[in-house]
N, C-alpha and C positions, 0 to 999 in steps of 0.2 A: 170554526170556519169549514165548510164541507169541502172534502176531498174532491180534487179535479179527476175525472176519469181519464185512465191512460189512452183510451182510444182516440185516435187522431179524427178531427172534426171533417166533414164532408167538405169538398171545394165548393165554394159559393157559385151559386146559379148564375146563368148569363155571362155577360163580358163587360168590361169597364165601359163607362160612359165615353170616354175620350176615343176609345178604340172603334164603338158603334158609329160616332160621329165621322171618323175617318173612312170607315167602309162606306159610309152613306155619301161620301164625297164632298162633305161640308168644309174640311180642312185636313190638313195633316194631323197626326196625334197631338204633337207639340203645340201647334197652333189652335187645336181643339181646348188643350187644357188651359190655354191663355183665355180663350172665349169664356170657358166655365168660371175662371178667377175673375173676369170682369161681370159675372152676373148675367150673362146672355143667355143661359140655357135653363130651362125648367123641366122638370121630371114629374109627371102626374100634378101638374099646376104649381108646384112648388121649385122656386129658384134654388139652385145649387151653387156653391162656391168652391167645391173640392172634387176632383176627378176621382176620388177613392170612392167609387159607387158603382155596383154592378147593376146592369139593367137587362131585361129579358123582352121578349115580344110582346109581353103583356103591358109593359110600361108605355105611357104617351110621353113623347119627348117633343119640345118645342125649342127653336134656335131663333133669337130675334123676334119671338111672337109667331112664328110660322111653324105648323107641324113638321117634324122630321120625315123626308121620303124614305121609302123603302130603299136599301141598299141594291144598286144595280150590278150585274157581273162586271168584273174588273176589266178594264179596257186600256189599250196603250197606243200611242201614236208616235211616229216620228216627225219631226218638225225641222226644217232647215232655217235656223236662226240667222238673220243677217245682222251685220254689226250696226251699232247704234241704237239698239234696244235693250232695256233692262228686263231682267227675269225676276219681276215681282209683280203681285196683283196691283199694287198702287205705288207710285212713286212721288216722295214728298217735293221733288223738284219739278214735278209736272212734265217729266220726260215720257216718251211713248214706251209702252211696255210690250212685251211679247203677247200678252192676251189682249191687247188692244187690236192686233193684226192677224187674230186667229178668225176662220169662217164663222158667220152668225150661227150656223145649224150646229156648231161644236157644243157639246154639253160643258158644263163647268169642269175645269180641269187644273190639275196642278202639276208643276215641272218636276222632273226627278233630277235633283241636283240644280245646278245653274250655271249660266255662261255669263260673264261679266260684259260691260257695255260694249268694248270694242272687239270681242271674240265673236267667232262665227261656228256655224256648223250644226251637228247633230245635238238636239235637245229632245229627250223623251218627256211626254205628256202622259198623264194617266187620270181618270175619274176617281181613282181609289187610293185614299190615304195609307192604306196598309201595304198596298203595293208599292207605292212611293217609299215608304219607309224601308221596305225590304230591299228595293234596288239600290238604296244609297247607303246601306250598311256596309262597312269594309268587309265584314266576314263574308258577303257574297263573293268577293275576290275577283269580281270582273275587271278586265284590263279596258282602260280608256286610252283610246289613241289619238294624237294631235299631230297636226302638220305645222311646223312653226318656223317662221322666218325670222332670223335675226340679223342685226346689223353687226358686221365683223367677219372675222376669218377663223372660226373655231377648229380646233384639232382634237382628236381623240383624245390625247394627254390632257388637254384643257378641260374636256367634259367627263373624264373619268369620276371625279367625285360625285356625279349624279347618279352613276351606276353602284357606287357603295353607300350612298345615303350622305345628304348634307345637312348642315346646321345652319339655318339663316335666322338671325336675330333671336337666338336662343330656341328656336322651334325645329325639331329634327323631322326632316322630310324622309319617308322612305326610298329605297332604292328605285331608281327610273330606268326604263330601257331606252337608250339613246342610240341614234345612227345619224350620221351625217350623209345626207342624200347628194347635195350639190352645192357648189360655190358659184354665185351668179352676181359678178360684179362685187359691189361692196356689202352683199347679203348674202347668207347662206340658208338653206332649208335643211331642217332637221326633222325626224320622226320620233316622237317621244311617247311612251307608254307608261301608265301609272295606274296603281289600284286604291288610291285614297283620293279624297276630294277636299283638300284644304284650299282655303282661299287664296286665289292668284299664285298657286303654287309653282307653276312653271314659269311664269315670269319673274317672280321673286327669286327663284333658284338660279335661273340664268343672269339676272342683273347681279347676284352675287359672285358670278364668274365674270363679270364685266361685259356681258352681252345684253344687248337691248332688243327687245321682242317688238317688232312692227307689224306681225301678223299671227293669228292664232286661230286654227281651225280644229274643231273636233271632227274625226272621221269615223269614230265607232265608240260604242259604250256596250261592253261585252259583245254578245252575239249580233247586236241591232247596230247597223252600219248607214252610213249617209248615203252612200251609194250615188246615183244619179238624180237625187231628188233636188228639184230646182230651189232656188233661194226663195224663201218665204212660204214654200209649199208644206203641206202637211198631209201624211198618210196613215191611216190606221194599221197596225199589225193584226194580222189575222188571228182569230181566237185560237184555232189549232195550233199555230206557230207560239203564240204566247204560252199555251198550255205546255207545248213540248219543252220550251226553253227553261220554263220555271218548275217543271214537274208538277203541274196542276192537272186536276181531273179535267178531261175535255169535256165542253158542254154537250149535253145529250140533245138530240134532235130526232124528231119522228121517223120510224121506220119508211124508207122510201124517199125521205125528203132530200132535197139537193143541199148540200153544204153552202151556207154564205158566212160572211164576215161578221164579227162579234156585234151585237147590239143592232142589227139591221143595216140599212143602206149606209149611214154615216156620212161623213163628209167626203167628197170626192176631189182628187187633186185636179188642178186646172190643165195638167198636162195629160197627153193622150198616153204616155208611159210615165214610170216613176220619174217625175221632177222634169218631164219632157214638155216644154212649151207646145201649145197646139200649132201645128203646121211647120214645126221646126225640126231639123234633125237633131237627135240626141246628143248631148255633149259628151266629149270622150272621157270626161272624168268628172267627179262628184261636184256639182254647182259650178262648173267651168265657165268662165266669161269667154267671150271671143278673144282670139289671139292666143299667144303663147304664155299663158301665165302658168308658172310652174307649180302653183298651189293646186292644180287641176289633175295632176296624174294619179299615182298610186297611194293607197293608204298605208303602204309600208315601203321600206327602202327597195329599190330595184333589185332584183335577182335573189330576194331573201323570202323564205317560205313564210307563210302566216303563222302566228303563234298557236300553240295549242293550250289545252287546260281550259278550266271553266272560264269561258268569256274572253280567251287570250285570242285575239285575231279573229279573221273572218269566220262566221260560223257558216254551217251548211246552207245550201240555197234558201230555204224557207225561213231561216232565222234573219234574213235581211228585211222580212216585213215586206217585201214586194219591192226593194231597191237593190240595184246592183252593187256589189261590193266593190272597193277600190281596186283597180288594176295596178300592175307593176309598171314602172317606167319613170316614175319621178315623184315629186312631192305633190300629193293631190288630197282630195277631200276637203273637209271644212272643220276647223277647230272647236275649243269648247271656252266658255266663259267661265268665270270663277277661277280660271287658271292664271 
């Protein structure tokens, strides 16, 4: 038997097929691996059934019989999800999805995380599966903030276990940032921040303390905020803002050319300002309905400074992607699903 040389082999050329599919916006990397296992992907005319394959620009890739398009620059949108929509491409129960309600001129996009059926607020959308994966990873460390209305009269002592980390049905949740904003009749408004994305985490944690959540609104995801974006509206984050927040190289543009948002014109919000319906004065808080709904004030407890650190609290101006950040004054913004 011949001796194997000690010199390490060169790294394989190209990139994994699932990663290429994700970068082209076909699906997330995990979903792309499922598509490969189902035999829906061909490379150079040959069907593959394993993602353990590297491809280069010389390879011909087909998905469901269609040639794979070239990967476009990564883009990101802020979407104000209304309650009553599911965050999935297709729903087995036939319910309306987030993607059914997007403007027809939008490219194919995926959600960064998800919000459950009855949750509202900021949902990030992207055309790039690798960007989706990056923003969802716990290692990113971005704080997600929620405005939460519960039935009951919570006290700081009652909520203290959330700040230490709580175990629910054998599952340990990481410590949360919790503040009581106001008691309003039989309900109380809380601001909750967390850095992980477990299924219905906030609802389950509060139920374990004897509190029922009757409204949940995500107001920020790292440096990106709901701001005054109207319910159902979608707005693209500018390319330079995305590059600054993620440490990406800024897209090059010809000398003397005027800057414009990523990918050309893209979808325009229906409002004259971020989330502001045409002909109407801007709401005083994110997604604020008429009247004195306490869900529409600040994205943080009144009188408290915004959090710092990577994605902790409101980012500097441009990081809002065009929307105003939550103001102080009361429970405001709109929350997250999946929580």
